[in-house]
C-alpha positions as CSV (number, residue, x, y, z in Angstrom):
1,X,-22.1,-1.1,0.7
2,X,-24.5,1.9,2.5
3,X,-25.5,2.5,5.8
4,X,-28.5,3.9,7.9
5,X,-27.4,7.2,8.7
6,X,-29.3,9.7,6.7
7,X,-26.0,12.4,5.8
8,X,-28.7,15.1,3.6
9,X,-32.3,15.1,4.3
10,X,-34.2,17.5,2.1
11,X,-38.0,17.9,3.0
12,X,-40.4,19.8,0.4
13,X,-38.2,22.2,0.0
14,X,-39.4,25.2,-1.8
15,X,-37.0,28.2,-3.0
16,X,-36.9,31.0,-5.1
17,X,-34.8,33.7,-6.7
18,X,-35.7,37.8,-6.9
19,X,-39.6,36.3,-6.3
20,X,-38.9,33.7,-9.1
21,X,-39.7,30.5,-7.4
22,X,-37.1,27.8,-8.6
23,X,-37.2,24.6,-6.5
24,X,-41.2,23.7,-6.0
25,X,-41.3,20.4,-3.0
26,X,-38.0,18.9,-3.1
27,X,-37.4,15.4,-1.3
28,X,-34.0,13.8,-0.9
29,X,-32.5,11.7,1.3
30,X,-29.1,10.4,0.8
31,X,-26.8,8.3,3.5
32,X,-23.0,7.4,4.3
33,X,-21.7,5.7,0.9
34,X,-24.1,6.4,-1.2
35,X,-23.6,8.0,-4.6
36,X,-27.0,10.2,-5.7
37,X,-27.6,11.6,-9.3
38,X,-29.8,14.3,-10.5
39,X,-30.7,14.8,-13.7
40,X,-33.0,17.1,-15.6
41,X,-32.7,19.6,-18.5
42,X,-32.3,23.3,-18.9
43,X,-34.3,25.3,-16.2
44,X,-35.3,22.4,-14.1
45,X,-33.6,23.9,-10.7
46,X,-30.5,22.0,-10.6
47,X,-28.1,24.2,-9.9
48,X,-30.3,26.4,-7.7
49,X,-31.1,23.1,-5.6
50,X,-27.0,22.3,-5.8
51,X,-26.5,26.3,-4.5
52,X,-29.6,25.8,-1.9
53,X,-28.1,23.0,-0.1
54,X,-24.8,25.2,0.6
55,X,-26.6,28.0,2.0
56,X,-25.9,30.8,-1.2
57,X,-27.3,34.1,0.0
58,X,-28.9,35.1,-3.1
59,X,-31.8,32.2,-2.6
60,X,-34.4,32.3,-0.4
61,X,-35.6,28.9,0.8
62,X,-39.8,29.8,1.5
63,X,-40.8,26.6,2.6
64,X,-39.3,23.2,3.8
65,X,-36.1,21.8,5.8
66,X,-32.4,20.7,5.1
67,X,-31.0,18.7,7.7
68,X,-27.4,17.6,7.6
69,X,-26.6,14.7,10.1
70,X,-29.6,15.5,11.9
71,X,-29.3,19.3,12.1
72,X,-31.8,21.2,11.0
73,X,-29.3,23.5,8.4
74,X,-32.6,25.1,6.1
75,X,-30.7,29.2,7.9
76,X,-26.9,28.2,8.5
77,X,-24.4,29.9,6.1
78,X,-22.5,28.1,3.6
79,X,-19.4,28.5,6.5
80,X,-21.4,26.5,8.9
81,X,-22.1,24.0,6.6
82,X,-18.5,23.7,5.1
83,X,-17.1,23.1,8.6
84,X,-20.0,20.6,9.0
85,X,-18.5,18.6,6.8
86,X,-20.4,20.1,3.0
87,X,-18.6,20.8,0.5
88,X,-19.6,22.0,-3.4
89,X,-18.1,21.3,-6.7
90,X,-18.8,24.8,-8.9
91,X,-19.7,24.0,-12.4
92,X,-18.0,27.1,-13.1
93,X,-15.4,27.7,-10.4
94,X,-13.7,31.2,-9.8
95,X,-10.1,32.6,-10.6
96,X,-8.6,33.9,-7.1
97,X,-5.2,36.1,-8.6
98,X,-2.6,35.8,-6.2
99,X,-3.7,32.7,-4.0
100,X,-1.6,29.9,-4.6
101,X,-3.9,26.4,-4.6
102,X,-1.8,25.2,-1.3
103,X,-2.6,28.5,0.3
104,X,-6.5,28.3,-0.1
105,X,-6.6,25.0,0.6
106,X,-4.6,25.8,4.5
107,X,-7.2,28.0,4.6
108,X,-10.0,26.2,3.8
109,X,-8.9,23.1,5.8
110,X,-7.7,25.1,8.9
111,X,-11.9,26.1,9.0
112,X,-12.8,23.4,8.6
113,X,-11.0,21.4,11.6
114,X,-10.0,24.5,13.7
115,X,-6.1,23.4,13.4
116,X,-3.4,25.8,12.4
117,X,-1.9,24.3,9.9
118,X,2.0,25.1,8.8
119,X,2.4,25.4,5.0
120,X,4.8,23.2,5.2
121,X,2.3,20.6,6.6
122,X,-0.5,21.4,4.5
123,X,1.6,21.5,1.4
124,X,3.2,17.9,2.3
125,X,-0.7,16.9,2.4
126,X,-1.8,18.3,-0.9
127,X,1.2,16.4,-2.0
128,X,0.4,13.2,-0.6
129,X,-3.4,14.0,-2.4
130,X,-2.4,15.1,-5.8
131,X,0.0,11.7,-5.5
132,X,-2.8,9.3,-5.2
133,X,-4.9,11.5,-7.8
134,X,-1.8,11.3,-10.3
135,X,-1.5,15.0,-10.8
136,X,1.1,17.0,-11.2
137,X,3.0,18.5,-7.8
138,X,3.7,22.1,-9.8
139,X,-0.2,22.2,-9.7
140,X,0.3,23.5,-5.9
141,X,1.9,26.9,-6.5
142,X,-0.6,28.0,-9.1
143,X,-2.8,30.7,-8.1
144,X,-6.2,29.1,-8.2
145,X,-7.8,28.4,-11.8
146,X,-5.8,31.4,-13.0
147,X,-4.9,30.3,-16.4
148,X,-6.5,26.7,-16.0
149,X,-8.3,24.7,-18.8
150,X,-11.6,23.5,-18.0
151,X,-9.9,20.0,-16.6
152,X,-7.6,21.5,-14.7
153,X,-10.3,24.2,-12.4
154,X,-12.8,20.4,-12.7
155,X,-9.3,18.8,-11.4
156,X,-8.6,21.1,-8.7
157,X,-11.9,20.5,-7.6
158,X,-11.5,16.7,-7.3
159,X,-7.9,18.1,-5.2
160,X,-10.1,20.1,-2.7
161,X,-11.9,16.9,-1.8
162,X,-9.0,14.9,-1.6
163,X,-7.6,17.8,0.8
164,X,-10.8,18.6,3.0
165,X,-12.3,15.5,3.2
166,X,-15.9,16.5,3.2
167,X,-18.6,14.3,4.3
168,X,-21.3,14.9,1.3
169,X,-19.3,16.5,-1.4
170,X,-22.3,17.9,-3.7
171,X,-21.0,18.3,-7.5
172,X,-23.1,20.9,-9.7
173,X,-22.5,19.9,-13.6
174,X,-18.9,18.8,-13.1
175,X,-19.1,17.4,-16.5
176,X,-20.4,20.7,-18.3
177,X,-17.3,21.6,-20.9
178,X,-15.2,19.0,-20.1
179,X,-14.1,16.7,-23.3
180,X,-13.8,12.9,-22.9
181,X,-10.5,12.3,-21.5
182,X,-10.7,15.1,-19.2
183,X,-13.8,13.9,-17.8
184,X,-12.5,10.5,-17.7
185,X,-9.7,11.8,-15.7
186,X,-11.9,13.7,-12.8
187,X,-14.1,10.8,-13.2
188,X,-11.5,8.9,-11.7
189,X,-10.5,11.5,-9.1
190,X,-14.2,10.9,-7.8
191,X,-13.8,7.8,-7.7
192,X,-10.9,7.2,-5.4
193,X,-12.6,9.6,-3.1
194,X,-15.7,7.3,-2.8
195,X,-15.9,5.8,0.8
196,X,-18.3,4.1,3.3
197,X,-18.3,7.3,5.0
198,X,-18.8,9.9,2.5
199,X,-21.7,10.7,0.0
200,X,-22.1,12.4,-3.0
201,X,-24.7,14.2,-4.6
202,X,-23.5,14.2,-8.7
203,X,-26.0,17.0,-10.4
204,X,-25.8,16.4,-14.3
205,X,-27.5,17.1,-17.4
206,X,-26.1,14.3,-19.8
207,X,-26.1,10.3,-18.8
208,X,-22.2,10.5,-20.0
209,X,-21.0,11.4,-16.8
210,X,-22.3,8.3,-14.9
211,X,-20.4,5.9,-17.5
212,X,-17.5,6.5,-15.1
213,X,-19.4,7.0,-11.8
214,X,-22.3,4.8,-11.2
215,X,-24.4,5.8,-8.8
216,X,-26.8,4.2,-6.3
217,X,-29.6,6.4,-7.0
218,X,-30.5,8.5,-9.9
219,X,-33.7,11.5,-9.4
220,X,-34.7,13.0,-12.5
221,X,-35.6,17.0,-11.3
222,X,-38.6,18.7,-13.6
223,X,-39.8,22.5,-13.3
224,X,-38.2,22.1,-9.6
225,X,-39.1,19.1,-8.0
226,X,-38.1,15.2,-8.8
227,X,-40.0,13.8,-10.8
228,X,-38.9,10.1,-11.3
229,X,-36.3,8.0,-8.9
230,X,-34.6,4.6,-10.0
231,X,-30.9,3.2,-10.0
232,X,-28.6,3.3,-13.2
233,X,-31.0,2.1,-15.4
234,X,-33.1,5.7,-14.9
235,X,-30.3,7.5,-16.7
236,X,-30.1,4.7,-19.5
237,X,-33.5,5.7,-19.9
238,X,-33.5,9.4,-19.7
239,X,-30.3,9.0,-23.1
240,X,-33.0,6.8,-24.7
241,X,-35.6,8.6,-24.7
242,X,-34.8,12.2,-23.4
243,X,-37.0,14.5,-20.6
244,X,-40.2,14.9,-21.7
245,X,-41.7,12.2,-21.1
246,X,-41.4,13.1,-17.3
247,X,-42.6,16.6,-18.2
248,X,-45.8,15.8,-16.9
249,X,-45.5,12.7,-14.4
250,X,-46.6,12.9,-11.0
251,X,-44.1,13.3,-8.3
252,X,-43.6,9.9,-6.4
């Protein structure tokens, strides 16, 4: 069940990197309780969109607006967006040597909520989240992503979502580099976090992730703009026909 409340409203968004236009007029509205899948070929602007939504300083918004919960955040920095409840799961999560998973999340959650959690309080919260996600609790004391497999890095992102409880989770090609078993584990974790209060924007190149995470809306991004929107059947059409038919499609 979805709400009428817009979590994210993107209007005619244009953005560039190093003066090279990438996004050329993206329009997207995501509401509470909805899962939006954004699909497109390599080089279509999918990861750029994820980074621009999170306020990455390396990308310049040249026109258009991004609103979260009705507030214009087009010029807001990433910490401001995170504190408002936005979360980005990276395609290639970075290692943070010397920082344990539990201490990393203690800092992130304290910044997100304004509450100075003790290590014990946060550890208990992390352990509860790990148990609900079926994760080995020894994971909490490892350094963030150091020595992690691709699947472990992505599961760590899901764990962060479970602890931080963002209102809007943006997942940038979470299925990248995962074998089928790791993909199923990550998808199961995401499905446990789906709720009427939380929205998801899932960015992916392939339909296979959507075999495990069922979207409410599917959008096709080609050459920096959304050229088609529909339901889950659109993802199946892409799997069968590819993206070529959409390259010359008029914007909706």
